[in-house]
C-alpha positions in Angstrom: -25.9 -14.5 0.9 -23.1 -15.8 -1.5 -25.7 -17.3 -3.8 -27.5 -14.0 -4.0 -24.3 -12.1 -4.8 -23.5 -14.7 -7.5 -26.9 -14.4 -9.1 -26.6 -10.6 -8.9 -23.2 -10.6 -10.6 -24.5 -13.1 -13.2 -27.3 -10.7 -14.1 -24.9 -7.8 -14.2 -22.5 -9.6 -16.5 -25.2 -10.6 -18.9 -26.1 -7.0 -19.4 -22.7 -5.4 -18.7 -22.2 -2.8 -21.5 -25.7 -2.6 -23.0 -27.1 -1.2 -19.8 -24.3 1.3 -19.0 -25.7 4.7 -18.6 -23.7 7.9 -19.0 -24.1 8.5 -15.3 -22.7 5.0 -14.5 -19.8 5.6 -16.9 -19.0 8.9 -15.4 -19.1 7.4 -11.9 -16.7 4.7 -13.0 -14.4 7.3 -14.5 -14.4 9.4 -11.3 -13.5 6.3 -9.2 -10.6 5.5 -11.6 -9.4 9.1 -11.6 -9.5 9.2 -7.8 -8.1 5.8 -6.9 -6.3 4.3 -9.9 -4.6 6.6 -12.3 -1.8 7.8 -9.9 -0.7 4.2 -9.3 -0.9 3.3 -13.0 1.0 6.4 -14.0 3.8 5.7 -11.5 4.1 2.1 -12.6 3.5 2.5 -16.3 4.2 6.1 -17.0 2.4 8.9 -18.8 -1.1 9.5 -17.7 -1.5 5.8 -16.6 -4.1 5.0 -19.2 -1.7 3.1 -21.4 -1.7 0.3 -18.9 -5.1 -0.7 -20.3 -4.0 -1.0 -24.0 -0.4 -2.2 -23.8 0.4 -5.3 -25.8 1.2 -7.4 -22.7 -1.8 -6.4 -20.7 -3.2 -8.8 -18.2 -6.9 -8.3 -19.0 -8.0 -10.4 -22.0 -11.7 -10.9 -21.4 -14.7 -9.3 -19.7 -14.4 -11.8 -16.8 -10.7 -11.0 -16.5 -11.5 -7.3 -16.4 -14.0 -7.9 -13.5 -11.5 -10.1 -11.7 -8.7 -7.5 -12.0 -11.0 -4.7 -10.7 -12.0 -6.9 -7.8 -8.4 -7.7 -7.1 -7.3 -4.0 -7.1 -10.3 -3.2 -4.8 -9.3 -5.9 -2.4 -5.5 -5.5 -2.5 -5.7 -1.7 -2.1 -8.4 -1.9 0.5 -10.5 0.6 -1.5 -13.7 -0.7 0.1 -15.8 -0.2 -3.1 -19.2 -1.6 -3.1 -20.3 -4.1 -5.8 -22.0 -1.4 -7.8 -18.9 0.8 -7.7 -16.8 -2.1 -9.0 -19.3 -2.6 -11.7 -19.2 1.1 -12.7 -15.4 0.9 -13.0 -15.7 -2.3 -15.1 -18.3 -0.7 -17.3 -16.2 2.4 -17.8 -13.0 0.5 -18.6 -14.8 -1.8 -21.0 -16.6 1.0 -22.7 -13.5 3.2 -23.0 -10.7 0.7 -23.6 -11.5 -3.0 -23.9 -14.8 -3.3 -25.9 -15.5 -6.9 -24.9 
């Protein structure tokens, strides 16, 4: 099972932004708006989106972005499925990071 997940994620990473459809991007945005922005706004200020572009941000690579989304999902017990994590990663990368 772990091998299958690893292969699936490898394939998703290989085509991470090129295959992001508008529907996937909007699904990622909805998840962020629902589960992330309030925490980011309370810890960083403003509307929370500045956390992604600050000079001392933690995320410096696509793999780092994926790891951070997975970490938030786990630590906050959001219970997102892999495809939902991927939608969030795709949205954040498309909107802020451009890896």
